[in-house]
All heavy atoms as an XYZ file, in Angstrom:
849
protein
N      23.379     12.457    -58.348
C      22.810     11.675    -57.285
C      21.291     11.706    -57.408
O      20.692     12.776    -57.542
C      23.277     12.342    -55.979
C      23.022     11.502    -54.785
S      23.739     12.351    -53.355
C      24.490     11.014    -52.615
N      20.633     10.540    -57.323
C      19.186     10.527    -57.460
C      18.504     11.132    -56.249
O      18.975     11.002    -55.113
C      18.835      9.042    -57.616
C      20.058      8.274    -57.305
C      21.204      9.225    -57.235
N      17.393     11.824    -56.488
C      16.642     12.429    -55.406
C      15.534     11.485    -54.963
O      14.960     10.755    -55.775
C      16.031     13.747    -55.868
C      17.066     14.813    -56.098
C      16.387     16.162    -56.345
O      15.210     16.229    -56.560
N      17.206     17.205    -56.319
N      15.221     11.559    -53.658
C      14.138     10.734    -53.146
C      12.817     11.430    -53.408
O      12.720     12.644    -53.417
C      14.274     10.543    -51.623
C      15.391      9.598    -51.266
C      15.390      9.350    -49.753
O      15.413     10.280    -49.005
N      15.353      8.083    -49.421
N      11.827     10.634    -53.603
C      10.491     11.160    -53.809
C       9.854     11.534    -52.483
O       9.983     10.798    -51.497
C       9.642     10.098    -54.535
O       8.296     10.493    -54.530
N       9.121     12.614    -52.437
C       8.409     13.050    -51.233
C       7.014     12.470    -51.176
O       6.247     12.823    -50.276
C       8.366     14.561    -51.147
C       9.714     15.173    -50.831
O      10.540     14.453    -50.254
O       9.939     16.346    -51.179
N       6.656     11.581    -52.089
C       5.289     11.079    -52.122
C       4.975     10.213    -50.905
O       3.829     10.087    -50.516
C       5.042     10.278    -53.406
O       5.910      9.159    -53.438
N       5.967      9.634    -50.271
C       5.725      8.802    -49.085
C       5.525      9.654    -47.827
O       4.909      9.227    -46.884
C       6.861      7.834    -48.875
N       6.030     10.882    -47.812
C       5.958     11.726    -46.613
C       4.513     12.000    -46.148
O       4.244     11.855    -44.971
C       6.687     13.034    -46.843
O       8.057     12.784    -46.954
N       3.589     12.392    -47.022
C       2.232     12.627    -46.530
C       1.617     11.361    -45.952
O       0.902     11.398    -44.949
C       1.464     13.108    -47.755
C       2.510     13.622    -48.693
C       3.742     12.798    -48.423
N       1.888     10.228    -46.569
C       1.362      8.957    -46.077
C       1.939      8.619    -44.711
O       1.211      8.258    -43.789
C       1.681      7.857    -47.086
C       1.090      6.480    -46.766
C      -0.413      6.543    -46.717
C       1.539      5.487    -47.817
N       3.243      8.801    -44.555
C       3.883      8.533    -43.259
C       3.359      9.497    -42.200
O       3.063      9.097    -41.072
C       5.400      8.655    -43.360
C       6.114      7.471    -43.989
C       7.602      7.778    -44.126
C       5.922      6.214    -43.160
N       3.232     10.768    -42.534
C       2.748     11.745    -41.580
C       1.347     11.398    -41.103
O       1.009     11.552    -39.950
C       2.720     13.141    -42.196
O       4.035     13.553    -42.435
N       0.538     10.930    -42.025
C      -0.856     10.594    -41.702
C      -0.916      9.493    -40.628
O      -1.790      9.523    -39.758
C      -1.556     10.151    -42.980
C      -2.996      9.883    -42.788
C      -3.628      9.614    -44.136
N      -4.833      8.835    -43.929
C      -5.389      8.076    -44.823
N      -4.868      7.988    -46.021
N      -6.486      7.428    -44.550
N      -0.005      8.535    -40.657
C      -0.027      7.443    -39.707
C       0.880      7.675    -38.496
O       0.588      7.197    -37.403
C       0.352      6.127    -40.403
C      -0.683      5.665    -41.369
C      -0.490      5.782    -42.722
C      -1.885      5.131    -40.901
C      -1.475      5.350    -43.619
C      -2.863      4.728    -41.786
C      -2.665      4.822    -43.157
N       1.965      8.378    -38.683
C       2.924      8.556    -37.588
C       2.437      9.547    -36.542
O       2.669      9.361    -35.362
C       4.287      8.985    -38.123
S       5.120      7.656    -38.995
N       1.801     10.616    -36.952
C       1.362     11.609    -35.972
C       0.386     11.010    -34.957
O       0.585     11.180    -33.748
C       0.734     12.810    -36.680
C       1.807     13.717    -37.247
C       1.222     15.007    -37.758
N       2.261     15.765    -38.390
C       2.136     16.415    -39.534
N       0.964     16.383    -40.165
N       3.132     17.075    -40.047
N      -0.677     10.294    -35.371
C      -1.557      9.683    -34.366
C      -0.829      8.651    -33.507
O      -1.061      8.554    -32.298
C      -2.660      9.037    -35.192
C      -2.656      9.735    -36.502
C      -1.215     10.134    -36.719
N       0.087      7.898    -34.124
C       0.842      6.909    -33.371
C       1.726      7.586    -32.343
O       1.770      7.161    -31.177
C       1.688      6.044    -34.320
C       2.547      4.976    -33.644
C       1.676      3.990    -32.893
C       3.398      4.257    -34.671
N       2.411      8.648    -32.730
C       3.257      9.383    -31.777
C       2.407      9.969    -30.635
O       2.799      9.901    -29.466
C       4.025     10.503    -32.469
C       5.183      9.978    -33.298
O       5.635      8.863    -33.098
N       5.607     10.776    -34.264
N       1.257     10.532    -30.955
C       0.379     11.084    -29.921
C      -0.060      9.984    -28.964
O      -0.100     10.180    -27.742
C      -0.820     11.762    -30.559
N      -0.403      8.822    -29.512
C      -0.815      7.681    -28.680
C       0.318      7.271    -27.729
O       0.097      7.045    -26.563
C      -1.264      6.508    -29.551
C      -1.483      5.258    -28.765
C      -2.629      5.080    -28.009
C      -0.520      4.249    -28.769
C      -2.830      3.930    -27.267
C      -0.722      3.094    -28.022
C      -1.873      2.943    -27.280
N       1.505      7.146    -28.281
C       2.654      6.723    -27.471
C       2.969      7.722    -26.375
O       3.278      7.342    -25.253
C       3.873      6.479    -28.357
C       3.772      5.295    -29.328
C       4.979      5.237    -30.240
C       3.620      3.986    -28.552
N       2.902      9.009    -26.681
C       3.132     10.034    -25.670
C       2.083      9.944    -24.576
O       2.396      9.981    -23.391
C       3.173     11.444    -26.308
C       3.132     12.530    -25.255
C       4.421     11.582    -27.175
N       0.815      9.828    -24.947
C      -0.273      9.717    -23.962
C      -0.100      8.469    -23.103
O      -0.299      8.510    -21.890
C      -1.634      9.700    -24.647
S      -2.067     11.303    -25.321
N       0.245      7.356    -23.724
C       0.444      6.109    -22.972
C       1.598      6.260    -21.990
O       1.499      5.840    -20.832
C       0.711      4.950    -23.929
N       2.687      6.881    -22.410
C       3.825      7.082    -21.512
C       3.464      7.981    -20.349
O       3.828      7.734    -19.189
C       5.007      7.646    -22.276
N       2.711      9.026    -20.614
C       2.288      9.943    -19.526
C       1.353      9.237    -18.566
O       1.437      9.430    -17.357
C       1.613     11.196    -20.104
C       2.528     12.162    -20.813
C       1.735     13.279    -21.466
C       3.560     12.731    -19.843
N       0.461      8.407    -19.065
C      -0.449      7.655    -18.199
C       0.309      6.704    -17.307
O       0.035      6.627    -16.102
C      -1.454      6.868    -19.031
O      -2.271      7.715    -19.759
N       1.264      5.994    -17.859
C       2.045      5.054    -17.066
C       2.883      5.765    -16.031
O       2.990      5.328    -14.893
C       2.937      4.200    -17.976
C       2.224      3.184    -18.829
C       3.211      2.503    -19.773
C       1.504      2.158    -17.971
N       3.489      6.884    -16.398
C       4.341      7.593    -15.449
C       3.537      8.200    -14.327
O       3.959      8.201    -13.178
C       5.199      8.656    -16.137
O       4.394      9.651    -16.678
N       2.329      8.716    -14.605
C       1.529      9.275    -13.513
C       1.020      8.185    -12.600
O       0.907      8.369    -11.389
C       0.372     10.113    -14.074
O      -0.546      9.295    -14.781
N       0.736      7.001    -13.137
C       0.304      5.888    -12.288
C       1.464      5.427    -11.395
O       1.269      5.094    -10.247
C      -0.201      4.740    -13.143
N       2.653      5.427    -11.975
C       3.815      4.990    -11.213
C       4.171      5.988    -10.115
O       4.743      5.622     -9.115
C       5.007      4.785    -12.146
N       3.821      7.260    -10.329
C       4.150      8.297     -9.356
C       3.088      8.417     -8.261
O       3.304      9.129     -7.273
C       4.324      9.642    -10.059
C       5.511      9.714    -11.022
C       5.506     11.067    -11.729
C       6.809      9.497    -10.292
N       1.954      7.769     -8.419
C       0.897      7.851     -7.401
C       1.426      7.251     -6.092
O       2.028      6.189     -6.058
C      -0.338      7.087     -7.854
N       1.213      7.978     -5.006
C       1.705      7.532     -3.700
C       0.900      6.339     -3.208
O      -0.323      6.300     -3.375
C       1.621      8.687     -2.729
N       1.564      5.389     -2.583
C       0.808      4.275     -1.985
C      -0.103      4.787     -0.873
O       0.162      5.819     -0.265
C       1.928      3.401     -1.391
C       3.171      3.797     -2.083
C       2.989      5.252     -2.433
N      -1.154      4.040     -0.629
C      -2.070      4.387      0.450
C      -2.122      3.240      1.453
O      -1.904      2.081      1.104
C      -3.473      4.667     -0.078
O      -4.018      3.508     -0.675
N      -2.411      3.559      2.707
C      -2.477      2.568      3.787
C      -3.504      3.081      4.785
O      -3.369      4.211      5.283
C      -1.078      2.442      4.435
C      -0.960      1.327      5.442
C      -1.153     -0.002      5.093
C      -0.634      1.619      6.758
C      -1.015     -1.000      6.025
C      -0.483      0.617      7.697
C      -0.680     -0.701      7.331
N      -4.538      2.298      5.038
C      -5.583      2.786      5.936
C      -6.263      1.645      6.681
O      -6.129      0.486      6.324
C      -6.632      3.581      5.133
O      -7.259      2.722      4.186
N      -6.988      2.049      7.696
C      -7.768      1.111      8.508
C      -8.638      1.943      9.419
O      -8.675      3.166      9.323
N      -9.307      1.284     10.364
C     -10.140      2.027     11.286
C      -9.291      2.998     12.114
O      -8.162      2.684     12.465
C     -10.755      0.962     12.175
C     -10.485     -0.341     11.519
C      -9.325     -0.139     10.588
N      -9.834      4.151     12.440
C      -9.106      5.098     13.284
C      -9.246      4.790     14.759
O      -8.448      5.244     15.579
C      -9.560      6.525     12.979
O     -10.939      6.656     13.257
N     -10.268      3.987     15.107
C     -10.476      3.605     16.505
C     -10.616      2.089     16.576
O     -11.290      1.484     15.747
C     -11.741      4.293     17.065
C     -12.025      3.839     18.495
C     -11.634      5.797     16.998
N      -9.959      1.494     17.597
C     -10.048      0.057     17.797
C     -10.033     -0.263     19.276
O     -10.052      0.634     20.117
N     -10.019     -1.550     19.573
C     -10.008     -2.000     20.976
C      -8.699     -2.707     21.303
O      -8.128     -3.409     20.478
C     -11.155     -2.961     21.223
C     -12.512     -2.290     21.277
C     -13.556     -3.277     21.737
C     -14.677     -2.500     22.401
N     -15.515     -3.346     23.200
N      -8.254     -2.500     22.529
C      -7.070     -3.193     23.044
C      -7.319     -4.697     22.971
O      -8.422     -5.168     23.248
C      -6.772     -2.757     24.480
C      -5.657     -3.609     25.099
C      -6.399     -1.278     24.527
N      -6.300     -5.441     22.562
C      -6.322     -6.904     22.453
C      -7.227     -7.428     21.359
O      -7.531     -8.629     21.315
C      -6.673     -7.549     23.794
O      -5.760     -7.187     24.781
N      -7.675     -6.564     20.464
C      -8.538     -6.988     19.373
C      -7.860     -6.651     18.026
O      -7.402     -5.511     17.846
C      -9.878     -6.278     19.466
C     -11.026     -7.035     18.854
C     -12.358     -6.407     19.231
O     -12.492     -5.175     19.231
N     -13.330     -7.210     19.576
N      -7.797     -7.635     17.158
C      -7.130     -7.422     15.852
C      -7.828     -6.352     15.029
O      -9.052     -6.297     14.961
C      -7.094     -8.723     15.071
N      -7.032     -5.497     14.432
C      -7.500     -4.472     13.526
C      -6.737     -4.644     12.224
O      -5.504     -4.746     12.230
C      -7.234     -3.066     14.115
O      -7.821     -2.982     15.413
C      -7.791     -1.993     13.226
N      -7.457     -4.691     11.121
C      -6.823     -4.927      9.819
C      -6.645     -3.594      9.070
O      -7.584     -2.830      8.934
C      -7.625     -5.918      8.969
C      -6.986     -6.106      7.586
C      -7.746     -7.259      9.687
N      -5.420     -3.399      8.591
C      -5.079     -2.247      7.765
C      -4.783     -2.758      6.377
O      -4.208     -3.842      6.205
C      -3.874     -1.523      8.342
C      -4.166     -0.823      9.640
C      -4.129     -1.522     10.830
C      -4.497      0.521      9.658
C      -4.428     -0.878     12.034
C      -4.796      1.167     10.833
C      -4.761      0.467     12.032
N      -5.155     -1.992      5.382
C      -4.862     -2.415      4.005
C      -4.291     -1.238      3.214
O      -4.548     -0.085      3.514
C      -6.125     -2.967      3.336
O      -7.148     -2.004      3.339
N      -3.535     -1.598      2.210
C      -2.905     -0.562      1.390
C      -2.834     -0.999     -0.054
O      -3.012     -2.170     -0.383
N      -2.557     -0.038     -0.919
C      -2.392     -0.324     -2.342
C      -1.432      0.696     -2.932
O      -1.123      1.704     -2.310
C      -3.749     -0.291     -3.059
C      -4.448      1.048     -3.021
C      -5.797      0.974     -3.704
C      -6.484      2.324     -3.620
N      -7.769      2.318     -4.280
N      -0.962      0.381     -4.119
C      -0.055      1.285     -4.807
C       1.412      1.057     -4.488
O       2.267      1.861     -4.866
N       1.714     -0.054     -3.815
C       3.130     -0.377     -3.513
C       3.741     -1.079     -4.719
O       3.025     -1.578     -5.579
C       3.197     -1.292     -2.253
C       2.662     -0.623     -1.026
C       1.383     -0.887     -0.570
C       3.436      0.277     -0.316
C       0.870     -0.285      0.556
C       2.934      0.898      0.832
C       1.660      0.612      1.260
N       5.052     -1.123     -4.767
C       5.742     -1.855     -5.826
C       5.366     -3.321     -5.690
O       5.433     -3.885     -4.575
C       7.269     -1.676     -5.710
C       7.993     -2.559     -6.706
C       7.652     -0.205     -5.909
N       4.922     -3.962     -6.771
C       4.560     -5.383     -6.683
C       5.676     -6.251     -6.086
O       6.831     -6.076     -6.427
C       4.290     -5.764     -8.148
C       3.867     -4.478     -8.769
C       4.717     -3.434     -8.095
N       5.313     -7.128     -5.189
C       6.216     -8.095     -4.534
C       7.321     -7.428     -3.725
O       8.323     -8.071     -3.399
C       6.832     -9.037     -5.568
C       5.778     -9.804     -6.328
O       4.866    -10.370     -5.760
N       5.878     -9.784     -7.643
N       7.148     -6.155     -3.383
C       8.202     -5.427     -2.653
C       8.283     -5.885     -1.207
O       7.261     -6.129     -0.557
C       7.934     -3.937     -2.696
N       9.499     -5.961     -0.693
C       9.727     -6.203      0.745
C       9.453     -4.891      1.452
O      10.014     -3.836      1.118
C      11.156     -6.641      0.972
N       8.565     -4.932      2.437
C       8.153     -3.738      3.175
C       8.319     -3.986      4.668
O       8.473     -5.117      5.109
C       6.698     -3.400      2.879
C       6.329     -3.196      1.420
C       4.806     -3.165      1.245
C       6.954     -1.909      0.904
N       8.298     -2.912      5.427
C       8.289     -2.997      6.883
C       7.162     -2.137      7.390
O       6.970     -1.024      6.917
C       9.635     -2.508      7.487
O      10.700     -3.330      6.978
C       9.628     -2.578      8.986
N       6.396     -2.670      8.338
C       5.392     -1.868      9.002
C       5.966     -1.510     10.371
O       6.209     -2.372     11.223
C       4.050     -2.656      9.186
C       3.038     -1.787      9.929
C       3.514     -3.085      7.822
N       6.252     -0.227     10.552
C       6.764      0.282     11.811
C       5.577      0.701     12.671
O       4.727      1.459     12.226
C       7.680      1.478     11.594
C       8.992      1.224     10.870
C       9.697      2.538     10.584
C       9.870      0.314     11.688
N       5.521      0.175     13.884
C       4.437      0.529     14.806
C       5.028      1.315     15.961
O       5.895      0.831     16.686
C       3.734     -0.740     15.350
C       2.644     -0.356     16.341
C       3.173     -1.569     14.201
N       4.573      2.562     16.092
C       5.003      3.404     17.205
C       3.865      3.404     18.224
O       2.757      3.842     17.970
C       5.286      4.818     16.744
C       5.924      5.673     17.814
C       6.388      7.001     17.250
C       7.141      7.783     18.298
N       7.631      9.049     17.758
N       4.166      2.840     19.408
C       3.188      2.686     20.436
C       3.093      3.930     21.324
O       3.993      4.765     21.312
C       3.554      1.474     21.290
C       3.460      0.162     20.517
C       3.886     -1.021     21.386
N       3.522     -2.278     20.767
C       4.202     -2.883     19.811
N       5.274     -2.330     19.320
N       3.808     -4.031     19.316
N       2.017      4.033     22.106
C       1.935      5.134     23.061
C       3.168      5.090     23.957
O       3.603      4.021     24.372
C       0.671      4.836     23.854
C      -0.156      3.926     22.994
C       0.854      3.154     22.175
N       3.746      6.186     24.241
C       4.960      6.208     25.028
C       6.219      6.262     24.169
O       7.316      6.463     24.674
N       6.087      6.000     22.852
C       7.202      6.161     21.938
C       7.946      4.902     21.536
O       8.812      4.959     20.637
N       7.682      3.767     22.157
C       8.366      2.527     21.760
C       7.988      2.187     20.320
O       6.834      2.362     19.899
C       7.990      1.368     22.692
N       8.969      1.725     19.544
C       8.721      1.419     18.148
C       9.218      0.019     17.811
O      10.260     -0.400     18.318
C       9.444      2.462     17.275
C       9.026      2.450     15.823
C       9.589      3.658     15.064
O      10.769      3.602     14.717
O       8.831      4.605     14.864
N       8.457     -0.701     16.981
C       8.840     -2.039     16.541
C       8.536     -2.157     15.066
O       7.576     -1.561     14.561
C       8.069     -3.085     17.337
N       9.351     -2.938     14.346
C       9.165     -3.140     12.914
C       8.763     -4.564     12.618
O       9.239     -5.506     13.227
N       7.834     -4.733     11.672
C       7.332     -6.032     11.282
C       7.429     -6.178      9.767
O       6.982     -5.283      9.026
C       5.880     -6.215     11.744
C       5.730     -6.033     13.223
C       5.419     -4.797     13.753
C       5.933     -7.095     14.092
C       5.308     -4.616     15.124
C       5.811     -6.941     15.463
C       5.503     -5.686     15.995
N       8.002     -7.283      9.312
C       8.183     -7.516      7.852
C       6.863     -7.811      7.189
O       5.973     -8.448      7.747
C       9.126     -8.714      7.645
O      10.412     -8.403      8.127
N       6.767     -7.343      5.946
C       5.586     -7.582      5.123
C       6.045     -7.597      3.669
O       7.127     -7.120      3.350
C       4.544     -6.493      5.339
N       5.212     -8.167      2.800
C       5.516     -8.197      1.368
C       4.263     -7.801      0.602
O       3.173     -8.318      0.879
C       5.940     -9.618      0.934
C       6.197     -9.690     -0.577
C       7.209    -10.063      1.662
N       4.418     -6.899     -0.338
C       3.301     -6.498     -1.182
C       2.918     -7.645     -2.116
O       3.763     -8.455     -2.488
C       3.666     -5.264     -2.015
N       1.653     -7.730     -2.454
C       1.180     -8.756     -3.392
C       1.690     -8.427     -4.794
O       2.177     -7.328     -5.041
C      -0.352     -8.809     -3.424
O      -0.844     -7.566     -3.984
C      -0.936     -9.032     -2.039
N       1.528     -9.352     -5.741
C       1.909     -9.062     -7.128
C       1.147     -7.858     -7.709
O       1.585     -7.251     -8.676
C       1.564    -10.350     -7.888
C       1.680    -11.428     -6.835
C       1.177    -10.778     -5.576
N       0.014     -7.506     -7.098
C      -0.766     -6.335     -7.551
C      -0.368     -5.069     -6.806
O      -0.948     -4.001     -7.042
C      -2.278     -6.597     -7.332
C      -2.834     -7.728     -8.179
C      -2.501     -9.099     -7.619
O      -2.324     -9.236     -6.373
O      -2.391    -10.046     -8.412
N       0.578     -5.164     -5.853
C       1.008     -3.989     -5.114
C       0.160     -3.671     -3.896
O       0.203     -2.544     -3.387
N      -0.608     -4.655     -3.427
C      -1.469     -4.438     -2.252
C      -0.784     -4.948     -0.996
O       0.178     -5.729     -1.042
C      -2.798     -5.154     -2.448
N      -1.273     -4.522      0.145
C      -0.736     -4.910      1.443
C      -1.882     -5.037      2.436
O      -2.762     -4.172      2.485
C       0.272     -3.879      1.945
C       0.826     -4.075      3.363
C       1.654     -5.335      3.464
C       1.627     -2.852      3.781
N      -1.866     -6.091      3.218
C      -2.832     -6.269      4.296
C      -2.038     -6.582      5.559
O      -1.151     -7.415      5.535
C      -3.810     -7.387      3.975
O      -4.756     -7.514      5.017
N      -2.364     -5.870      6.642
C      -1.604     -6.041      7.886
C      -2.585     -6.030      9.062
O      -3.387     -5.119      9.214
C      -0.574     -4.912      8.039
C       0.267     -5.056      9.291
C       1.272     -6.003      9.357
C       0.017     -4.264     10.405
C       2.020     -6.162     10.505
C       0.777     -4.419     11.546
C       1.773     -5.364     11.597
O       2.517     -5.499     12.722
N      -2.494     -7.067      9.866
C      -3.338     -7.183     11.056
C      -2.531     -6.770     12.304
O      -1.429     -7.283     12.515
C      -3.836     -8.633     11.216
O      -4.677     -8.736     12.334
N      -3.105     -5.861     13.072
C      -2.403     -5.332     14.249
C      -3.273     -5.501     15.472
O      -4.483     -5.178     15.448
C      -2.088     -3.844     14.027
C      -1.517     -3.151     15.213
C      -0.301     -3.521     15.743
C      -2.224     -2.124     15.844
C       0.225     -2.881     16.850
C      -1.707     -1.487     16.929
C      -0.492     -1.876     17.466
N      -2.675     -5.992     16.554
C      -3.371     -6.144     17.816
C      -2.709     -5.239     18.843
O      -1.617     -5.520     19.341
C      -3.311     -7.629     18.320
C      -4.058     -7.761     19.653
C      -3.888     -8.561     17.270
N      -3.356     -4.117     19.189
C      -2.767     -3.199     20.178
C      -2.794     -3.822     21.577
O      -3.801     -4.378     21.996
C      -3.652     -1.957     20.092
C      -4.939     -2.415     19.499
C      -4.626     -3.607     18.661
N      -1.694     -3.707     22.289
C      -1.587     -4.265     23.631
C      -1.939     -3.239     24.687
O      -2.159     -3.609     25.848
C      -0.184     -4.807     23.842
N      -1.968     -1.968     24.316
C      -2.236     -0.898     25.304
C      -3.154      0.146     24.663
O      -3.196      0.277     23.447
C      -0.936     -0.257     25.742
N      -3.865      0.867     25.493
C      -4.710      1.927     24.978
C      -3.852      3.141     24.608
O      -2.756      3.318     25.128
C      -5.792      2.301     25.980
O      -5.220      2.770     27.171
N      -4.365      3.940     23.689
C      -3.653      5.112     23.224
C      -3.463      5.118     21.733
O      -3.947      4.227     21.013
N      -2.740      6.113     21.258
C      -2.547      6.290     19.823
C      -1.337      5.485     19.333
O      -0.239      5.553     19.897
C      -2.335      7.778     19.487
C      -2.003      7.977     18.008
C      -3.569      8.590     19.881
N      -1.582      4.698     18.298
C      -0.553      3.864     17.655
C      -0.392      4.386     16.214
O      -1.392      4.473     15.487
C      -0.973      2.409     17.621
C      -1.119      1.793     18.980
N      -2.183      2.062     19.809
C      -0.337      0.912     19.637
C      -2.064      1.388     20.917
N      -0.949      0.672     20.859
N       0.814      4.716     15.831
C       1.091      5.159     14.453
C       1.738      4.016     13.688
O       2.737      3.441     14.144
C       2.006      6.370     14.463
N       1.175      3.656     12.552
C       1.730      2.605     11.689
C       2.270      3.251     10.435
O       1.564      3.990      9.747
C       0.645      1.591     11.337
C       0.146      0.715     12.471
C      -0.907      1.430     13.289
C      -0.420     -0.580     11.927
N       3.519      2.979     10.140
C       4.178      3.558      8.953
C       4.751      2.423      8.113
O       5.456      1.575      8.641
C       5.327      4.509      9.377
O       4.784      5.535     10.206
C       5.981      5.129      8.165
N       4.425      2.423      6.833
C       4.968      1.422      5.904
C       6.217      2.037      5.273
O       6.168      3.152      4.746
C       3.952      1.055      4.826
C       4.542      0.017      3.883
C       2.661      0.536      5.450
N       7.329      1.292      5.341
C       8.581      1.743      4.726
C       9.052      0.727      3.700
O       8.707     -0.454      3.767
C       9.697      1.953      5.788
O       9.991      0.698      6.393
C       9.266      2.972      6.837
N       9.863      1.200      2.755
C      10.448      0.291      1.769
C      11.744     -0.293      2.342
O      12.137     -0.014      3.468
C      10.639      0.992      0.434
C      11.620      2.149      0.488
O      12.353      2.298      1.455
O      11.639      2.923     -0.506
N      12.419     -1.085      1.517
C      13.639     -1.765      1.979
C      14.779     -0.799      2.279
O      15.719     -1.134      2.981
C      14.080     -2.803      0.947
O      14.328     -2.187     -0.299
N      14.672      0.445      1.768
C      15.697      1.442      2.064
C      15.318      2.302      3.280
O      16.043      3.233      3.625
C      15.896      2.357      0.843
N      14.181      1.994      3.900
C      13.752      2.712      5.077
C      12.968      3.992      4.804
O      12.654      4.748      5.716
N      12.629      4.231      3.533
C      11.848      5.421      3.180
C      10.371      5.221      3.546
O       9.786      4.176      3.231
C      11.942      5.720      1.698
C      13.346      6.173      1.269
C      13.364      6.489     -0.237
N      13.175      5.267     -1.002
C      14.128      4.668     -1.695
N      15.333      5.192     -1.740
N      13.872      3.567     -2.356
N       9.804      6.217      4.183
C       8.398      6.171      4.549
C       7.515      6.263      3.308
O       7.684      7.176      2.493
C       8.067      7.331      5.501
O       6.718      7.341      5.814
N       6.577      5.322      3.165
C       5.711      5.294      1.980
C       4.267      5.692      2.296
O       3.618      6.343      1.498
C       5.710      3.891      1.365
C       7.059      3.346      0.922
C       6.944      1.905      0.468
C       7.660      4.217     -0.161
N       3.760      5.267      3.448
C       2.373      5.554      3.814
C       2.207      5.360      5.321
O       2.953      4.587      5.944
C       1.423      4.635      3.063
N       1.223      6.050      5.900
C       0.985      5.941      7.336
C      -0.493      5.819      7.640
O      -1.351      6.197      6.840
C       1.545      7.172      8.094
O       0.870      8.335      7.610
C       3.018      7.337      7.927
N      -0.772      5.292      8.825
C      -2.147      5.204      9.343
C      -2.039      5.339     10.865
O      -0.976      5.074     11.461
C      -2.792      3.877      8.961
N      -3.128      5.747     11.497
C      -3.127      5.940     12.932
C      -4.330      5.207     13.525
O      -5.433      5.245     12.977
C      -3.224      7.430     13.288
C      -3.347      7.641     14.787
C      -1.968      8.167     12.773
N      -4.115      4.521     14.639
C      -5.146      3.803     15.368
C      -5.167      4.301     16.807
O      -4.145      4.297     17.473
C      -4.903      2.301     15.350
C      -5.872      1.482     16.197
C      -7.266      1.448     15.558
C      -5.337      0.065     16.387
N      -6.343      4.686     17.271
C      -6.510      5.045     18.681
C      -7.160      3.833     19.340
O      -8.352      3.563     19.126
C      -7.391      6.286     18.824
C      -7.481      6.768     20.254
O      -6.832      6.221     21.149
N      -8.282      7.797     20.484
N      -6.371      3.102     20.122
C      -6.883      1.889     20.795
C      -7.525      2.291     22.124
O      -6.923      3.011     22.928
C      -5.747      0.907     21.005
N      -8.724      1.785     22.341
C      -9.439      2.048     23.571
C      -9.652      0.737     24.341
O      -9.717     -0.324     23.741
C     -10.801      2.690     23.251
C     -10.592      4.048     22.567
C     -11.858      4.807     22.457
N     -11.583      6.124     21.872
C     -12.480      6.892     21.340
N     -13.734      6.499     21.329
N     -12.150      8.071     20.850
N      -9.790      0.870     25.689
C      -9.979     -0.360     26.513
C     -11.241     -1.108     26.138
O     -12.138     -0.649     25.563
C     -10.063      0.169     27.931
C      -9.649      1.599     27.903
C      -9.739      2.068     26.494
């Protein structure tokens, strides 16, 4: 049976090792970016009956989201939203009463992704 020559091995090693290292680094970079938690923020203080804009990033692109608003006193309401193709979200909220309002962004399975708090003043 003929034997294979090992002359190609050093040449392959010379090119494959850097390529493998690059691929591993690229995969780690992508996975850490994918694991970064979405953020959602806005002013911590606002006025009753005045629109306050909250923005977020790091959501799944084009994902169906819900912004849950918990009002002072505990009443909660959900509002549909969709992330942009870049994974961003902008949400305008008009508080009807003074007090602390908690806004939570959830995914289509109801998992909490990010939160923000607004203290509405008269």
